[in-house]
N, C-alpha and C positions, 0 to 999 in steps of 0.2 A: 888530341888531347885538348890542345888551347883552342882547336877553331870549333870543337863540340861546345866548348864552355862559352865560346862567343853568341854561336846559335842561341842557347837556351837563354842568354843575355836579353838578344835582341830579342825572342820570343818573348820575353818576359814584359818588358816593355810595351811591345805591342799590344802585350794583352792590358797590360793598363791602362792603354792610350784608348782602346776598344771601351774598357771599363769606362775611365771616365768620358766618353764621348755617349756612351747610355744613360750615364745618368746626368748628362747636358741634356739632351733629348728628355728623359722624364720629367727636369725641370722646366722645359720648355711644356712640357703638354699640360702642362700645371699653370704655367702665367701666360704663355702665347707666343708666338714667334716675334709679336711685333710690341711687347708689353717691357720695354727699354724704360731707365730712368726717366728720361724728356715724357714718356707716354704717361708713366705713370704720376710725375709730378703735374701734370698739366689734366690729364683726366679723371685722376682718384682725390683731386684736391677742394671736394665739395662745390665746386659749379658747373655749372653747362653753357656751352658754344650756342647763343642765340643770334641769328643771322636771319636779318628780311634783306629780299630782291625784289627787283622792281622787275613785275613778271607784265607778258604781253602775251598775253591766251589767248589762242585760237579757238573757237566756237559758234556755231551753226554762220560758219563762211567767212567772219568778220573778224578781228583781231581786238581783243578788250585790254584797258591797262587795269592793272590789279596788282597787290599784293601776294609775296609766297615767304613761308617762314621754311625755316630746317633750323629745328632746336634738338642739339647735342649731346646726350649726357648718360654716364656710367652709373648701372642702378644692377645692386641684389636681384635676381630674378629664379622664382622656384620653378627645378625642371621639372616636376611632376603636375602642377596645378598651372604651368606658364603665365604666372602674373606675378606681378612685383611684389618681392618678397615686405611684409609689415617688420619683420625681425630678423634682417639677414645674417645675425652673429649667431641666434638659435636655429640656424637652420639646418647648419649639418652638412652633410653631404648635398642634400636637395637643391644647394644653392649654387646658380651661376651666374658669373657676374657677366654683364651683355651692354653694349653700346646700343643706346635707346634712341630712336629719329623718330621726329614728332615734327612732321611736315604738313604743312596748311598752304592752301590757296583760296584768294579770296579773289572773283571778279564780279561784274556785273552785264547780264547780259538783256538789253533793254531798260525794263520796266524793273527787273525782279535779279536779284544775287543770287550767287553761286557758293556755297561755303565747305570745304572740301578738307578731309584731315586723312594721313597716312601713318600711322608706326609701324616702324620693326624693329625687332627683340633680336640683338644679335649678338651672338657670345664675343668675348673677346678672346679667348682661348682657342685658336683655332684646329692647335691638332688634339685638341678632345673633346671639341663642338665644333666641326667643320660647316654645320648649315646654320641658317637661321632658325630662331623655335618659332617665330609667331609673328605674324602680319597682321592689322585689320585697316580697313577704309570706309569712309561714312564720305557721303556724300550729299548734300541738303541744297534744294532749289524750291522754289513755290509750288512746283508740280508735284513736289512730291520728297522721299527720302532713300538714296540705298546704304545697303553695310553688308558687310563680307570681312571675314576671319578665316586665316589661315592659320593652322596648327602643327606642327610635326609632330608627328607618328610615326615610329622607327624607320619605314623606306620610303614613307607616301607623306604628301601634305593634306591634310583632312580641310575639306572647304565648305565653310558656311554662309551662303550670300542671299540674302533677304531686297526684294526691290517690288517697289509700286507699278511695276508692269506688266502686265499679265501673262507676255513673253516670257521675261525672265523669273516673275513670281518667288517659291522658297526654293532655292535647290541646295543638296547636300551632296557632294560626290569629293574623291581622290583622286589627286595627280601624282604626277613621277616626282621626285626628290632632286630637284637640278638647280640650276643656279636661279636667281629671280633679280629679276629688274632692281625689284624691290630694297633688295639687300646692298646694291652695288654702291649709296653712298657712304653705309655704314665700315663696308669693306674698304671704301678709301682710306676713311678714318682709323680704320684700325691697320692695317697691312696691303698698301696699295700694291707692292712688289708680287702679292701670289695671289692678283686674280687674274685667272687664265685668259690668256689670248687665242686669239685663230675662231677655228668654226667650234662653239657651244651649243649645249642646248640649255633655254634659259624660257623662263615662266616670264610673259610680257608683264609689264605695271600693272596695278590694279586700277589706278586712274586711267588711264588709255581703255583701258579695256570696257569700263563701267561707262564712260562717255562718248567709246563707239560702238559700243553693244554689240561687244566679240564674246565670243566661248572663250574661258579662264585655259588654257592648255599649253605644255611648253611647243616652242617654236627651235628652227635653226637659225642662230644669228652668228653674225661675226663681231669678237671684239680687238678693236686696235686702238695702241698706243704709241701716241708721238708726242716727242720730248721738245720742248719748246724754250725760250732762253729762261723767264722765271716760272713758268707753268707747264704741269701736263694738262692731255686733250685725252682721253678716252672716247672710243666713237663705237658704238654698238647699230649694228646695218643687219634691221632683221629682212631685205627685200624692199618692200612698201614703206617701210619706217626706218629713220636713224635717229638715235640718241648720242648727241656731244657734251660729252660732264667737260668743264672747263675746272682745274685742282692746282694750289697753290704747290710748286715744285716740294720746297722744303717744310718741313715737319711744321705745325700739324697737320698741312695738308688738306689745306682750309677747300670749300666748294667755293669759285670763284662766280660759277655761275653754270644754265647747259641751254642749250637748243633742241630740240625735236622737231621733227620733219615727219610729214606722212601727206596720205593723198585721198583726196575727197574725190571721187570723179576725177575729171581730166585734171584739177586743182591740185598742185602743192601749197600745203598750208604748213605752216610753222609758227611755232612758241617758243619763247627765250625767257630766261629769268636772268638777272645782271646783280648782282652783288652790292647792295647799299648800305648799308649796317651791322654791326655783328657787337655784342655784350656779348663779356667773358663775366655771369654773373650767377648767382643763387636765387634766379627770377622766383622759385615757389616761396621765397621769406620778403619779398616784396609786391606785398596783395593790400596795404594801405593807400589811401589817396595819397596820401603824402608821396608815394614813388611814381605817380600818374605821370608825373613829369619823364621819365624814365623812357615812356613811349617816345618822346622825342628826339631822344639818343638812337633810336631806331628808324626815324622819319614816319612814324606810323601813328594816325589819330587816335586821339583818345577816348575815341565812343565807337569806333570800328577795326575790324578786324582784329 
Protein backbone atom coordinates (compact mmCIF):
# COMPACT_ATOMS: atom_id res chain seq x y z
CA UNK A 1 0.00 0.00 0.00
CA UNK A 2 2.86 2.34 0.88
CA UNK A 3 4.59 1.60 -2.45
CA UNK A 4 1.34 2.29 -4.31
CA UNK A 5 1.04 5.66 -2.54
CA UNK A 6 4.62 6.58 -3.53
CA UNK A 7 3.82 5.59 -7.12
CA UNK A 8 0.84 7.96 -7.27
CA UNK A 9 2.88 10.77 -5.72
CA UNK A 10 5.65 10.31 -8.31
CA UNK A 11 3.10 10.09 -11.12
CA UNK A 12 1.60 13.37 -9.93
CA UNK A 13 5.00 15.04 -9.84
CA UNK A 14 5.73 13.88 -13.39
CA UNK A 15 2.36 15.23 -14.55
CA UNK A 16 3.10 18.60 -12.93
CA UNK A 17 6.53 18.69 -14.54
CA UNK A 18 5.02 17.94 -17.97
CA UNK A 19 2.38 20.62 -17.47
CA UNK A 20 5.05 23.17 -16.44
CA UNK A 21 7.15 22.24 -19.46
CA UNK A 22 4.17 22.64 -21.77
CA UNK A 23 3.49 26.04 -20.25
CA UNK A 24 7.12 27.03 -20.79
CA UNK A 25 6.95 25.91 -24.41
CA UNK A 26 3.77 27.89 -24.84
CA UNK A 27 5.55 30.98 -23.50
CA UNK A 28 8.43 30.30 -25.89
CA UNK A 29 5.92 30.21 -28.74
CA UNK A 30 4.91 33.74 -27.84
CA UNK A 31 8.32 35.22 -27.17
CA UNK A 32 10.80 33.25 -29.26
CA UNK A 33 13.64 30.97 -28.21
CA UNK A 34 16.19 33.74 -28.14
CA UNK A 35 13.96 36.42 -26.61
CA UNK A 36 16.01 36.72 -23.42
CA UNK A 37 16.35 39.77 -21.17
CA UNK A 38 19.60 40.67 -22.93
CA UNK A 39 17.84 40.42 -26.29
CA UNK A 40 14.92 42.59 -25.15
CA UNK A 41 17.17 45.20 -23.54
CA UNK A 42 19.19 45.54 -26.75
CA UNK A 43 16.62 45.13 -29.51
CA UNK A 44 13.49 46.63 -27.91
CA UNK A 45 15.11 49.86 -26.69
CA UNK A 46 13.85 51.97 -29.59
CA UNK A 47 17.20 51.98 -31.40
CA UNK A 48 18.75 50.36 -34.45
CA UNK A 49 22.19 48.92 -34.99
CA UNK A 50 23.78 50.67 -37.98
CA UNK A 51 26.92 48.97 -39.34
CA UNK A 52 29.21 50.33 -42.05
CA UNK A 53 31.53 47.94 -43.94
CA UNK A 54 34.44 48.46 -46.28
CA UNK A 55 33.35 46.62 -49.43
CA UNK A 56 35.60 45.00 -52.03
CA UNK A 57 33.06 44.05 -54.71
CA UNK A 58 33.85 41.83 -57.69
CA UNK A 59 32.06 43.05 -60.83
CA UNK A 60 32.87 42.63 -64.54
CA UNK A 61 36.03 40.70 -63.73
CA UNK A 62 37.53 43.40 -61.49
CA UNK A 63 37.30 44.35 -57.83
CA UNK A 64 35.80 47.72 -56.84
CA UNK A 65 36.05 49.58 -53.54
CA UNK A 66 32.72 50.59 -52.03
CA UNK A 67 30.56 50.65 -48.93
CA UNK A 68 28.06 48.16 -47.56
CA UNK A 69 25.60 48.82 -44.75
CA UNK A 70 23.73 46.38 -42.49
CA UNK A 71 20.98 48.11 -40.51
CA UNK A 72 19.11 45.94 -37.99
CA UNK A 73 16.00 47.03 -36.10
CA UNK A 74 12.91 45.35 -34.65
CA UNK A 75 9.44 46.59 -35.55
CA UNK A 76 5.78 45.60 -35.63
CA UNK A 77 4.81 43.88 -38.87
CA UNK A 78 1.39 43.11 -40.34
CA UNK A 79 0.96 39.37 -40.92
CA UNK A 80 -1.88 39.93 -43.38
CA UNK A 81 -0.49 42.87 -45.40
CA UNK A 82 3.19 42.06 -44.84
CA UNK A 83 4.15 45.69 -44.29
CA UNK A 84 5.33 47.74 -41.31
CA UNK A 85 2.43 48.55 -39.00
CA UNK A 86 1.53 52.22 -38.56
CA UNK A 87 -0.07 51.49 -35.16
CA UNK A 88 1.27 48.21 -33.71
CA UNK A 89 -0.73 48.54 -30.49
CA UNK A 90 -4.01 48.59 -32.42
CA UNK A 91 -3.14 45.67 -34.69
CA UNK A 92 -4.08 42.91 -32.25
CA UNK A 93 -3.45 39.41 -33.60
CA UNK A 94 -2.27 40.83 -36.93
CA UNK A 95 1.00 41.95 -35.34
CA UNK A 96 4.24 40.02 -35.52
CA UNK A 97 7.51 41.42 -34.21
CA UNK A 98 10.20 41.12 -36.87
CA UNK A 99 13.90 41.72 -37.14
CA UNK A 100 14.22 43.98 -40.16
CA UNK A 101 17.48 44.04 -42.09
CA UNK A 102 18.20 46.83 -44.56
CA UNK A 103 21.32 45.81 -46.51
CA UNK A 104 22.85 48.23 -48.99
CA UNK A 105 25.82 48.14 -51.36
CA UNK A 106 27.30 51.10 -53.22
CA UNK A 107 30.23 50.84 -55.63
CA UNK A 108 31.35 52.29 -58.95
CA UNK A 109 32.12 50.42 -62.18
CA UNK A 110 34.12 52.68 -64.47
CA UNK A 111 32.08 55.80 -65.10
CA UNK A 112 28.81 54.63 -63.58
CA UNK A 113 27.69 53.69 -60.06
CA UNK A 114 25.73 50.77 -58.60
CA UNK A 115 23.25 51.29 -55.76
CA UNK A 116 21.73 48.12 -54.33
CA UNK A 117 19.38 47.50 -51.40
CA UNK A 118 17.80 44.43 -49.85
CA UNK A 119 15.26 44.27 -47.00
CA UNK A 120 14.41 41.10 -45.07
CA UNK A 121 11.63 40.78 -42.48
CA UNK A 122 12.18 37.81 -40.15
CA UNK A 123 9.88 37.12 -37.17
CA UNK A 124 11.61 37.09 -33.78
CA UNK A 125 9.37 34.28 -32.49
CA UNK A 126 10.97 31.34 -34.29
CA UNK A 127 8.57 28.75 -32.82
CA UNK A 128 5.46 30.64 -33.85
CA UNK A 129 6.72 31.95 -37.20
CA UNK A 130 9.68 29.83 -38.40
CA UNK A 131 10.06 31.49 -41.81
CA UNK A 132 10.97 34.95 -43.03
CA UNK A 133 7.79 36.66 -44.22
CA UNK A 134 9.13 39.03 -46.87
CA UNK A 135 12.26 39.96 -48.81
CA UNK A 136 12.64 42.82 -51.29
CA UNK A 137 15.60 43.79 -53.48
CA UNK A 138 16.39 46.71 -55.78
CA UNK A 139 19.43 47.40 -57.92
CA UNK A 140 20.03 50.63 -59.84
CA UNK A 141 22.76 51.64 -62.27
CA UNK A 142 22.87 53.79 -65.39
CA UNK A 143 21.65 51.02 -67.71
CA UNK A 144 18.42 50.62 -65.72
CA UNK A 145 17.01 49.15 -62.54
CA UNK A 146 15.52 45.87 -61.31
CA UNK A 147 13.18 45.01 -58.45
CA UNK A 148 12.19 41.73 -56.80
CA UNK A 149 9.79 40.93 -53.96
CA UNK A 150 9.17 37.65 -52.18
CA UNK A 151 6.12 37.14 -49.92
CA UNK A 152 5.47 34.08 -47.77
CA UNK A 153 2.07 32.60 -48.64
CA UNK A 154 1.30 29.36 -46.80
CA UNK A 155 3.88 26.81 -48.01
CA UNK A 156 5.34 28.85 -50.87
CA UNK A 157 7.10 32.11 -51.55
CA UNK A 158 5.28 34.23 -54.12
CA UNK A 159 7.88 36.06 -56.24
CA UNK A 160 7.32 39.18 -58.34
CA UNK A 161 10.34 40.25 -60.34
CA UNK A 162 10.86 43.16 -62.73
CA UNK A 163 13.86 43.91 -64.93
CA UNK A 164 14.83 46.14 -67.86
CA UNK A 165 16.43 43.11 -69.58
CA UNK A 166 14.24 41.52 -72.28
CA UNK A 167 15.27 38.01 -71.26
CA UNK A 168 14.08 38.64 -67.69
CA UNK A 169 11.29 41.21 -68.08
CA UNK A 170 8.30 40.88 -65.72
CA UNK A 171 8.09 37.50 -63.98
CA UNK A 172 5.60 36.13 -61.45
CA UNK A 173 6.07 32.66 -59.98
CA UNK A 174 6.19 30.59 -56.79
CA UNK A 175 9.09 28.79 -55.18
CA UNK A 176 9.29 26.30 -52.32
CA UNK A 177 9.40 27.48 -48.72
CA UNK A 178 13.01 26.70 -47.84
CA UNK A 179 15.82 28.40 -45.95
CA UNK A 180 16.75 31.73 -47.55
CA UNK A 181 20.30 32.94 -47.99
CA UNK A 182 18.85 36.43 -47.48
CA UNK A 183 17.56 35.58 -43.99
CA UNK A 184 20.87 34.27 -42.62
CA UNK A 185 22.03 37.64 -41.25
CA UNK A 186 18.73 38.01 -39.37
CA UNK A 187 18.80 34.44 -38.05
CA UNK A 188 22.31 35.02 -36.71
CA UNK A 189 21.07 38.08 -34.81
CA UNK A 190 17.92 36.36 -33.51
CA UNK A 191 18.98 32.80 -32.68
CA UNK A 192 22.35 31.67 -34.08
CA UNK A 193 22.30 28.30 -32.32
CA UNK A 194 19.29 27.18 -34.35
CA UNK A 195 20.65 27.75 -37.86
CA UNK A 196 20.53 24.30 -39.52
CA UNK A 197 23.87 22.63 -40.11
CA UNK A 198 24.81 20.10 -42.76
CA UNK A 199 23.05 19.59 -46.08
CA UNK A 200 20.10 21.89 -46.61
CA UNK A 201 17.95 23.26 -49.39
CA UNK A 202 18.47 26.99 -49.63
CA UNK A 203 17.24 29.76 -51.91
CA UNK A 204 20.27 31.73 -53.16
CA UNK A 205 20.44 35.45 -52.42
CA UNK A 206 18.68 38.03 -54.57
CA UNK A 207 21.80 40.19 -54.95
CA UNK A 208 23.79 37.29 -56.39
CA UNK A 209 21.09 35.84 -58.64
CA UNK A 210 20.24 39.21 -60.19
CA UNK A 211 23.83 40.31 -60.76
CA UNK A 212 24.60 36.94 -62.35
CA UNK A 213 21.22 36.74 -64.17
CA UNK A 214 20.44 33.33 -62.68
CA UNK A 215 17.00 31.80 -62.18
CA UNK A 216 15.77 31.99 -58.61
CA UNK A 217 15.24 28.43 -57.40
CA UNK A 218 16.23 26.32 -54.37
CA UNK A 219 19.68 24.74 -54.45
CA UNK A 220 21.48 22.08 -52.44
CA UNK A 221 24.04 23.54 -50.05
CA UNK A 222 26.06 22.63 -46.98
CA UNK A 223 26.24 24.88 -43.92
CA UNK A 224 29.16 24.59 -41.50
CA UNK A 225 29.98 26.48 -38.30
CA UNK A 226 33.52 26.97 -37.04
CA UNK A 227 34.15 28.31 -33.53
CA UNK A 228 37.23 30.50 -33.20
CA UNK A 229 38.58 32.41 -30.21
CA UNK A 230 36.37 35.51 -30.43
CA UNK A 231 34.21 34.81 -33.45
CA UNK A 232 32.12 32.17 -35.20
CA UNK A 233 32.36 31.60 -38.94
CA UNK A 234 29.35 30.28 -40.84
CA UNK A 235 30.20 28.81 -44.23
CA UNK A 236 27.57 28.10 -46.88
CA UNK A 237 28.84 25.98 -49.78
CA UNK A 238 26.76 25.79 -52.95
CA UNK A 239 29.29 23.82 -55.00
CA UNK A 240 30.29 26.59 -57.40
CA UNK A 241 30.05 29.34 -54.77
CA UNK A 242 30.78 29.81 -51.07
CA UNK A 243 29.66 32.42 -48.57
CA UNK A 244 31.50 32.85 -45.26
CA UNK A 245 30.02 35.09 -42.54
CA UNK A 246 32.21 36.17 -39.61
CA UNK A 247 30.18 36.75 -36.44
CA UNK A 248 31.01 38.07 -32.97
CA UNK A 249 30.83 35.05 -30.65
CA UNK A 250 29.16 36.87 -27.74
CA UNK A 251 25.79 38.61 -27.73
CA UNK A 252 24.64 40.64 -29.66
CA UNK A 253 26.44 38.52 -32.30
CA UNK A 254 27.46 41.42 -34.50
CA UNK A 255 28.25 40.65 -38.15
CA UNK A 256 32.01 41.31 -38.44
CA UNK A 257 32.20 40.74 -42.19
CA UNK A 258 31.66 38.27 -44.99
CA UNK A 259 33.46 36.71 -47.93
CA UNK A 260 31.85 35.40 -51.10
CA UNK A 261 33.68 33.37 -53.73
CA UNK A 262 32.32 32.23 -57.10
CA UNK A 263 33.59 31.22 -60.51
CA UNK A 264 33.39 33.18 -63.73
CA UNK A 265 34.57 30.74 -66.37
CA UNK A 266 37.97 29.57 -65.18
CA UNK A 267 38.48 32.52 -62.84
CA UNK A 268 37.71 32.53 -59.10
CA UNK A 269 36.17 35.84 -58.03
CA UNK A 270 36.01 37.15 -54.47
CA UNK A 271 33.87 39.80 -52.78
CA UNK A 272 34.60 40.78 -49.17
CA UNK A 273 33.14 43.16 -46.60
CA UNK A 274 34.87 44.13 -43.34
CA UNK A 275 33.19 45.95 -40.46
CA UNK A 276 34.42 49.53 -40.14
CA UNK A 277 32.09 51.44 -37.79
CA UNK A 278 28.90 50.86 -35.78
CA UNK A 279 26.31 53.22 -34.34
CA UNK A 280 23.53 52.12 -31.98
CA UNK A 281 21.05 54.87 -32.63
CA UNK A 282 17.48 55.96 -33.45
CA UNK A 283 18.67 57.12 -36.88
CA UNK A 284 15.15 57.91 -38.17
CA UNK A 285 15.02 60.84 -35.75
CA UNK A 286 18.38 62.17 -36.95
CA UNK A 287 17.27 63.73 -40.26
CA UNK A 288 18.19 67.40 -39.75
CA UNK A 289 21.33 69.05 -41.16
CA UNK A 290 22.81 69.21 -37.66
CA UNK A 291 23.09 65.41 -37.70
CA UNK A 292 25.18 65.25 -40.92
CA UNK A 293 28.20 64.92 -38.64
CA UNK A 294 26.99 61.45 -37.61
CA UNK A 295 27.96 60.18 -41.05
CA UNK A 296 31.56 60.92 -40.10
CA UNK A 297 31.11 58.48 -37.20
CA UNK A 298 30.31 55.78 -39.76
CA UNK A 299 33.15 56.68 -42.10
CA UNK A 300 30.64 57.75 -44.76
CA UNK A 301 30.73 60.67 -47.17
CA UNK A 302 28.21 63.41 -46.40
CA UNK A 303 27.05 63.43 -50.04
CA UNK A 304 27.20 59.78 -51.17
CA UNK A 305 26.13 56.29 -50.03
